[in-house]
N, C-alpha and C positions, 0 to 999 in steps of 0.2 A: 504494500500500500504506500502511495506517495506521501511525502510530508504534508502536502496540502490537505489531505484527508485523514491524517493521523491525529485525531482529536485529543488523545491523551498527551501526545507530544506537544501539541499547540498550547495546551494549558500547563505543560511541564509536570505532569503527575503520572505515576504508574497505573496500569490497568486495574490494579487491586485497590486504588484509592477510594476512600469512603466519600459519602456525599458532602460531609463538612470539609474535607480536604479539597474536593473539587470546587466548592463555593469559595474557599479562601484563595485558591489558585486563580479562579476567575476574577476575583476582586483585585488581586495583585497584578494580573495581566492588564486589566483596564486602567490601573493607576499609571501606566507608562504613557498614556495618551494625554497631552496637555488639554486643559479645559477649553482653550480657544481654538482648537483644531477641529476641522470638519471631519468628524470620525466616520460619518455615514458613507463617505466615498473612499475610505481607507481600506484596502484589501486585507491588511493584517487585522484590523478591527473587526471586519466582517467574518474572518475565519474564527476569531475568538468567540464571537457571538454565536456562530453556528455550532462550534464545538461545545459550548456550554448548553445550548438548547437541546443538544442530543444527549449529553452525559448527565444532565440534571433531570431528565425524564426517564424513569425506570424502564418503561416499555421500550422506548427508542434506544436506550443504552443496551438493553439485553439483545435487541436485534443487531445493533452495531457490533457488540462483542461476538455474536455468532458469525458475522461477516469477517471479522478479524481472524477468527479461528479457521475459517474456510480458505482464507488467502494467505495464511502464515507460511513462512519458509519451511523447508523440509524439517520434520521433527527430529528430535534427538534419537540416537540409537541406544536401545536398552538390551543388555544381556543379563540373564539371571542364572546363577549356578546354585543348586540346592545340595544340602548334605544327603538328602534322600528324595528321589522323585516317586518312590514307591514305599508305602508304609504297610506293615502287617496289621491285620485286625488285632485289636488289643483292648484289654479291660483297664489299662492305665493310660495316663496322659503321655504324649510323646513330644520331644523337642525337635524342631527342624530349623536349620540355619540357612539363610539365603545370602549369597554374595552378589550384590547388584552393581553393575557398571553402567554408567550413563555417559555416552560418547557423543561428541559433535558429529554431524554427518561427514563422511569421508570426502565428499565432493565440495564441501563448504570451504570457501576461501577465508582464511583467518584474517580478521581485521582488528584494529585496536582503537580504543577511545582514549582520549586524554584522561588523566586522573584528577579528581577533585578530592583533595586529601586534607584532613584536619588532624594535626598531631596535638594531643592533649597530655600535657606533661605535669606530673606531680612535682611541686617545688616546696613541699612541706619540709620542716626542719630536719626530718630523718633522712632526707635526700642529700644533705650537705656532704661535701667532699667528693670522692671519686664517682659516686653514682650520678650526680648531676653533671659532673665534668665529662664523663663518658657519654652521657646523653647529648650534651652540647656538641661534642666532637662527631658523634654519629649523625646528628641532624645536619651538621655542616657538610659532611661527605654525601649525605643523602640528597641534599639540595643540588649539589653538583651533578648528580646523576639524573635528576628530573629534567624534562624537556620544557621549552618555553611555552608549549601549549597546555601544560599541566597547571592546575590551580592548587595553591597551598595556603594553609592558615596554621598558625601555631598558637596554642593557648597554654599558659602556665597557671596552675591553681594551687591554693592551699585551702584556707577557709573563705577565700574569694578568688575570682578568676580575673586574669589579665590577658587581653588580646595582644600577644607579642607581635604577631604578623597577621594583619587582617587579610581576608580572602583576596588573593591576587595571583596573576600569572607568574610563573617562575622565570622572570626576565632579568631583573637586576639582582643577580645572585650575591654579589658582595654586600649589598645593602641588607638582604635577608639574613645573611650570616652574621653581620654586625648586630642585628637585633637579637638574634639567638644568644649571642654572647652576653647580653644584658640580663639574662634570667638569673635570679638569685633565690636563695632559700629563706623561708619564713613561715610561721603559722602551722596549723594543724591540717587535717585531711578531710575535705568535703568534696567528694568526687562529682556530685551533681553540678556544682558550680562550674567545673571544667567541661563536663559533657554538654551542659546547656549552652555554654558559650561556643563550643565547637560546632554544635548543631546549627546555631544561628549563622556562623560563618559559612558552613557548607551550603546553606540555602540561599546564599547570595547569587548563585548562578542557576541556570536552567538545568535541573538535575538529570533530565533525559539525555543531555549531551555529554555526560561524563560517567566514569566509574567512580562512584561516590563512596568514601570510606573514612571512618574515624578510628584512629589508633590511640589507645590509652596506655600510658606507662605510669605505673604507681608502685609504691613499696609499702603501703599501709592499708588499714581498714578505714572505710568511710564511716562517719559518725552521724546517725540520725536521718540520713537521706537515701538509704538503700532503695526503698520503695519508689521514690521519685526517679532514681537512676534507671530502675527496671522498667518503669512506665515510659520513660524517654526512649529506651532501647526499642520498645514495642512500636512507638511512633516512628522511629527512624526506619525500622524494617518496612513499614507500610509505605514510606517514601522512597524505598530503594537504596537506603544508606546502610552499608555494612559496618559492623563493629569488629575490631580486634582488640584484645586486652592482654598486656604483658605485665607480669608481676615480678618485681626485683626483690631479691632477698627472700626472707621467709615469714614476714609478719602480715602479709596481705591475706585476704579471705578468698581461697580458691573456689569455694562453692558460689560465692557472689559473682566472681568473674565469669564462671561457666554460665550462670543465669543471664548475665549481661549480654553475652554474645549469642546466646541461643536463638532469639527471635530472628536474627539475620543469617543464621547458620555460620557464624564467624568463628574465629580462633581465639582461645585463651592459652597462655603459655607461661611457663616458669623460666626466668632468666637467672641462673645460679650465679654467674659472674658478670659484673658490669661490662667487662671487655667483650662480652658476646652480644651486646645490644645492637651494634651495627649489623652483624650477621643476620640476626632475627628480623630486623627492619628491612634489610635488603631483600630477603626471601619473601617477606609478606608483600612488599611493593612490587617485586618482580611478578608475582602472581596477579596483582591488580592490573598490571599493564597489558595482560593478555587474556581478558575474560571473553569467553565465547557467549555464555548465557548467564543472565543475572537471576538470582533469587529462585533457585529450583525448589519446588515444594511437591510433596507427595501426600496424597490421601489414598487410603487403602479400603477396598470393599472385599471383605472376607466373610465366609460363613461365620455365624455367631459363635461357633465352638472353636474358632481360631483366634488367638489373642497375641498381638505383638508384646513381647516382654522386655526387649532390650534392643537398642540401636546404637551403632557406632560408625562414624565416618572414618574412612581409612585414607582417602586421598581427595583433595590435595594436601590435607593435613589431618592428623589424628584428633578426633573430637567426639565426645559422647553426643548422641542425638536423642532428644526427648520424644518418646513414643506414646505418651498418654494424652495427646491432644489430637484434634481433628486432622491436622496437617503436620507432617514432618518437615522442618525447616532445614534444608540441606545446603543452602548457600550458593556460591557461584561455581560454574564450570570454567576452569582456568586453562587457557591454551588448548593444545590438541590432545591432552591426556584426559582420561575419564575421571568423573567424580564417582568414587567407589564407597560403598557402605555395606555394613553387615547387619542383618536382622535376625533376632532370635524369636521364633514363633512357638507358642504352646498350643498343641492340638489335643483337645479333650478326647477321651476314649472313643474309639471307632469300632463298633461291634459288628459291622457288616461291610461288604465291599462297597466302595463309593468313589466318585471322582470329585476332588476338591478344586474349585476354581478360585485362584487368587487374582484379583483385579487391582492394578496399580494405575492411579490417575496422576499424571505429572503435569505441572504447569511451570512456566517461567515468565518473568515480567518483561525481559528485554533480551532478545526478541520475544514478542508475546506469542507463546505457544501453549497448547493444551493437547495432550494425547494420552492414550491408554496403552497398557501392556498387560497381557494376561499370561498366567503360568498355572499349570495344572499339576496336582499331586494325586496319585492313585492309591487307594486303599485296597489291598488284595489279601486273600486268605493265605496264599503262599508267595513269599517274596524272596528272591535270590539275594544272598548276603554279599552285596557289592560294596567295595570300599568308597568312602566319600571322596570328592575331588581333593587333590593335594592342597590347593589354595585354601579351601575351607578347613581342612584339618589344621593347617598352620594358623589360620586366623583364630579358630576356636581355642587352640592351645594357648596362644598369646592373650586372647581375651580372658581366659580363665585366670591367668596370672594377674592381670589388671583388676579383675573383679575380686580376686582373693585379697589383694591389697586394700581395695575399697572396704571389704568386709572387716579387715583388721581395724581400719580407721573408725568404722561404725562401732565396733566392739569396744575400742578404747574410749570413745566418747560416751558409751553407755556404761562404762565401769566394769566391763566383762574382761578383766585383764588376763585371767588364766587362759581363757579361750583365745584371746588375741595373741598371746605369746606362743601358744601351740601353732596357731595358723601362720604366724610370722616365720617360725622355723620351717614349716612346710613350704612356704613361699621361697625361703632361702634355697631349699633343695631343688625346687622347680626351676629357679633362675640358674642355678649351677648346671642343671641338666640341659638347659637351653643355651649354654655357653655365654650367659650374661654375667660375667665375673664381677664387674663393677657394681651392678645392681645387687647381686647376691651378697657381696661384702657389706653393702649398705643395709640390706635386710638383716644380715647377721648382727650388725652393730645395734640396730634398732630392737632386735629381739632380746639382746643382752640388756639393753637399757630398760625395756619393758619388764624383764624379769627382776632387775635390781632396783629400779626407781619407780616402776609403775607408770611410765609415761614414754611418749615418743619425743624426739627432738623436733623443733619446728623445721629445721633444715631437712631432716630425714623424711618427714611427712611429704614435703614437696618433691624431694628427689625420687622417692619411690612412686608417688602418684604419677608424676609426669614422665618418669623413666619407663614405667610399665605401660603407660598410655602411648608413648612414642613407639613401642615395639609393634603396635598394631599396624603402623604404616608399612611395616616390612612385608605385609601380606601380599601387596601388589608385586608380582614377580615379572621378570623380563621387561621392566619398565625403566628406561634410562631417563631420569628426570633432567639430565643436563642437555639432552638433545633438543633440537629445534629451539 
C-alpha cells in the first residue's frame, strides 16, 4: 500500500493503536498547520482528515484493517519442531516442547531504518566512579558509530531527570560528546523520572519512520514508582517503542527489569563488569539497525486441555516470555536470522486416539502482517519410541538448569534453605556435566554459602541467573551470528 493511503503512517501510530492514541495523534498532526493557512486546499491536511475519518470509525477501521491484511507483503516463514508429534494414550498429563523459528521471507530484500534511540542513564550517587566513567566512554564511542540519519537523546536521572541531549540527528558528534561528559552523580534512584523523560524525547519524531528504542542503564532499585514504570512500558509497547534494560553491579531488582521489558519483548541483562558496557550496547544497537519486522506477537488457539506452561526466547537474545496473557510479546525480528523461542505445553490425559490441532496466530506492526500457522499432534494407542530432535533435547536440558536455579532463588526467598542447598548442589553437578566450569564453580560457592550462612551473595544470584539464562541461546545451532 502506498504512503498516501497508509492511514496509520499518516497519523504516525501503529496499527494496534487505541482510539485515544489515534485522537491524540490526530490533534498533534493538525497542530502543525498555522491558523492563517488555507488548510482546505492543502493535500497533507486532506490526507490527515481522511485518515482520521477512517480510523476513528470502528466499522470503517475494521474494513480498512482487512484490506491491509489482504495487501500485506509476503508473510513470515514459520517452522515448528516438537519433542513428540505422536503421543501415546495415557491416564497422566504429558509435556510437549515446541521449538519455533520465525524467519523473514527468503526473497525479501533486507532494508534498514534509521534508529530513534533514547539512552536513559542512572546518575545516582552509587554510580560514582568507574561505573559512570565507563558509561560516558561507551556513549562517546557509540555516538561515533551512529549515522547522521539516526536520532539520539540522552537522559540522566537520579531523583529527577535531566535532558542531557534533546532528541536530534547524530550530526555534530563533538558537541554531543561534550554534553555527555557533563553528566555527574547525585541523589537517589527514581527510574520513572528517567523513563518518562526518555519517552517524551522519543516522541519528538514520527515514530513510523524509525526503529524506536529506549535503553536503560541502572545499578539500583527504584523507590516508590515501580508501578508507574511498568505502566509506561505498556504505553511504549503500544506505540512501537522497544525497551532494553541493563543492570550494573548486583543491587538492582532483576524481576523488575524483566517486567519492564516484557511488554515490548525486549532484553534485560546483567553487566558484571563496567568494562563490558560498550560491548553490550554495541550488540543491542547493532540489532536495532537491522530489524526486518517490529513487535511480533503470538496468540494461540489450542484445545482447552492444552495449556502453555512456560516460554523462553532463544534468539536474538535469551529472555523469558510471559505465557499467561492473551498474547505472547516476542519483540523484533532482527536481520536475516530467525526469532526463535521454546514453548512448554501441558497436555491433560488423553484416553482415546485423537488429532490435536495447535493454531498459532502471528501479527507484526511494521510491516503490518497477520497470518496463521497450524501444527498437529496425534494421539495413538501404539507409538514408536522415536528420539526427540537434537535441538530440542539440548534446549530442554539447558532450560532445566535455568529453571533449577530459579527454583533455588524461590526457595531461598521462602526460607526453605535445606531444600535450596540440596538443589544448588544438584545444579553444580549438572553444570559440570554440561562443561560449564565457571558457572559450576559459582554454584558450588553459593551452595557452600547457603549451607554456612543461610543466604546467597547478591553477586552470585545475578551470575547464576543470567549465566544459566544465556546458555539457552546456545540452542540455535549452525547459526553464524557474525555473518551478513
